[in-house]
C-alpha angles and dihedrals in degrees: 000000000000117000125192125178116219118191132194097014116166117200121179127183137151095244132037091218092063087052091049094045098043104036108024101036107026095038094037094230126169122205127210109227094207093064103025122104112192138176096026124163094207136019132191110233125173098329094318132092121223109210117185092324093316113109119212134176107266109247096214092056092050096048093050091060112109131183090248091066105115093207099054098130091047093053094043090046088058090052094048092097084070096047130079115216091012096157091052097046093047094045095100089055092049090050092049092053092046097051097038133073111228091247093050106041109159109201108216134200089250092053091049093047090050091048093050090045090052091050091047093049091047093054091049098041119136124247103256117234117233110248114255114191091207095062128085105267129204133188119201118190132194139175137210134181089271109033151355124251137197137185124200113204138170131201109231127208091277090058090247118143110229128188115239098178147343124219133186139162134189122248121246117240091259092047090054090065090059117110119254093260091050091051090050091049089049090054088060 
């Protein structure tokens, strides 16, 4: 008999019977009761919380971030899917890193304001809906002097518009010279 240990496996499904039938019976898996957590409404996964199939930014991970963290941009970049207008909000931090040498980083008021705005946005970020190909889907785009943004939404059966994803990118130096209408067209 071949035995292999799998750790930190997250399985989500609408019904427990599907999990039982598919994973336990068809795949012949055995679970250890001492380390198995089942039938949870939410689970923390890589700085996000999955709540009844709606991912959100994990509050504890956001509150723990301090200015001294060296990988601030990397961390906030991972969270960008939860944030509208990410590229515009983070621009003062990008500018700070572009213009400073690592040894002489000068923390500015604009960078501090950007940092605090990012934390505030993450703490208030909405739960994202899971994409359903059968629902009406909309994409809304926008442009600023620094970046482009998009929001993917769907209207559910209750006629509520739910955010599925946010997207954004920073404009290149050449793109920043575009007129407003050209930036708006680029966002589309």
